[in-house]
N, C-alpha and C positions, 0 to 999 in steps of 0.2 A: 610368274607367267612368262613364257618365252617370247622374245621379240622375234620378228622375221630374221634379223641378222644373227641372233643366237641360234635359231633353228637351222639356218643354212650352215653355220659354223659347225654344228654338231654333225650334220650330214657329211660335210666336207671332211670331218675328222673320222668318219667311218660308221656312224650310226645308220642302220638300215631298218626303218620302220615306216608303216603307212603314216601319212601326215594329217589325217583327219583329227581335228581337235588341237593341232599345233598352231601356235601364234594366233589364237582366236581373235577375230575382228579384222584379219588381213586376208586379202584375196590370194587364192592359190590357183595355179595354172597347170594345165597339161602341156607337155612339150612334144613337138614333132619336128624332126630335123631331116631335111631331104636335100639331095643335090640340086643345084640351081636349075638343072634341066627339068626337074619335076616340080619346081616351086610354083609355077603358074597354075598347074593342075591343082595343087593343094590350096592355093589362094582361091581359085574358082570353086573348089569343093566346099570351102568354108562359106563363101558368098552364097552358094546355092542351098546350103544346109545349115542355116545360122543357129538353129536350136541345139543340135549336137556339137556344132563346130563354131562357137562364137569367138572370133579372132580378137585377141586383146593387143597383140603386138606381132610384127613380122620384122626380123632383123635383116640387115645387109648381109650379103654372102660373106662367109668367113668370120663374121662377128661372134664373139663369145659372150656378149653382154646384151642386156635389154633395158629399155627405159623404165620397165616395171620395178627394177631393183638396181639402181646404179651402183656399180662396184661389185656386183655379184658375178659369178662365173657359171655359165650354163653347162660347162663341161664337168663341174665338180660339185655343184651346190644342190643337187637333188639326192635323195637317199639311195636310189637305185635306178638304173637305166636298162633299156632293152636295145639290142643291136640286131638289125634285120638285114639279111642278104637274100635277094630274090624272093621276098615274102616269107622267108623262113626265119624263125627266131634262133639266133646262133649264140647269144651270150646275154647275161644280165649283170653287168659290172657295176661297181660303185662309183666309177668315174670313166670319162671317155676322152681324156686329154690326148692319148696317143692315136685316137681314131679321127680326130678333128681335121678337117680339110678346108682349104680356102674357098671351095665352091659350095659349102653347106649353108643353107638358109634355115633359120629356126622360126617356128610358129608357136606362139604362146596362146593357149586356148582356155577360155573360162572353165572353171571347175565347180561342181556342185558342193564341194567341201566349203566353198566360200559362203554359201547361204546357211550352213549348219548353225553358225552363231546366231543368225537372225531367227531361225526356228526355235532355238533354245530360249532366246530372249522373249519369244512369243508364247512360251510355255509348252512347246511341242517337244517331246523327248526324241532324242536321236539315238536309236538303239545301238548302232555300230560304235559310237563313242562310249556309251554306257558299258558295252561288252569288250571294249579294247580291241575291236576287230576292224579289218578293212571292210569297206562297203561291198555289198553283193552287186555284181555286174553281169549282164546277159546279152548275148547276141539275140536279135529278134527276127521276126519274119517280115519286118518292114524294110524296104530298100531305100537307101538314100538316093537323092538325085545325082546321077553320075556327072563327072567333070573331067573331060579329057580322058586320061588313062586310069583315073581313080574311080572306083565304084565299090560298093559294099553295103552291108546291112546297118541299120540303126542299132547301136548298143545303148542299153539303159542301165542306170543304177537304181537299186530298190532300197527303200527305207520303210520298215513297218511303222505305221502311224496309228494311234488310237482313233477309232472310227469317229468319235465326237470332235476330233481335232483335224480331220482331213481338210475341211474347208479352210481352216486357219493356215494349214501348210500350203495350200494352193494360193491363198491370198498373199502370204509372205513371199513365196518364191516367185510368183508372177511379177513382183516388183523388181526382180533382178534378172532381166533377160540376158545380160552379158555373161551370166554364169549359169546358163541353161533355162532359167525362168520356171514357168509353171510345169507341173507334171504332164507327161504325154499319155498316161494311162493310170487308172485306179482300179484295183480289183483283180479279176481273173488273170493269172499269168498265161493261161492257155491262149488268150486272145492275142498275145504277143508271140506265140509260138514257143513259149518256155515250157519244156516238158517236165523238168524237175527243179523247182525253185531251191531245193536243198543242195543243188550242185551247180553253183554259178560258174559261168565261163571264165570270169576274172574275179579276183578278190576272195572274200570269205563268206561262208554262210552265216547269216545274222538271224538270231532267234527272235521271233515275234512274241510279244506278251499277249495274254488273253484280251480279246477285243481289238487287237491291232488289225489293220487292213494294209495289204501291200500297195505301195505308191511308187510309181516308176517315173524317173526323170531321164531326159536325154543325157547322154554321157560322152565326155571327151575322149573315151577310149574308142569311139566310133572310127577315127582315122586309123587306129591300129588294125581294126577289122578290115578297113579298105586296103591297107598295106598287105595284109595276108591274102586278100583276094586279087589285088592288082599287081603285086610282085615287082616293085621297083628294085633296081639292083642293090641299093644300099639305103638304109635309114636308121636313125636313132630316135627312140622315144623314151618317155618315162616308163618305169614299171607301173602297172595299174595301181592306183592308190598312193603312189610315191611321187608327190607333186613338187612343183617349184613354188616355194613360198615367196610371194612378192612383198614389196614395201607399201603396196597400195591398200589403204583401208577399204574393207568391203562396203562401207557406207557410200563410197564413190559410185558404186554400181547399183545402189538402191534408188529406185524411182519413188517420188512422193506418193 
């Protein structure tokens, strides 16, 4: 079983894979990096939209490290990054050392991969792990509360859950609000404005088993949708599903 440090070393060495199921039992985090001029807007966006944007850590400007994993390097220790200019995706590199600047502030945001171990412990199958795929993610018709220059839609991740275990999945994830908490919707994708569930906006299509029901959680890719709509001059994020694996046990974020 990979430790968080082993996982980060593999990504730093060039492994590019979604991190779902990696270092199980440890918290994973979304990454958003913005110039200090936009940092207050991002901080306020997280405060106003805590379910899709649960802030776990915010770094000092220019810092390449986080208290969530002392010794790790935010520029190299994720499998894949995204680089944005004026809201347009311009690159998806394996590291961003040459792009780092002294005015960049990093936001580490809770990720639903962190509750997948708890679901499995409770007997709830996680189909994306079973199928070796990235989770399915969708832009919705629900708008987040704007903050300064940042605005955009709620993004959700979807996991097919056996109908008889939906209540268990809700109970398990509700105990972990720092990593998105309980689902925001169960059932009809049309209610969220999702026209074709087989074609997610981010990630992979995940196949449902007979008797499964689609269950949707708020997703930390929501800030990326806000970057696309709000168009800051420069930003770095994780590639969807390619998270920062922290040293923090996910039990830290489980409520009794």
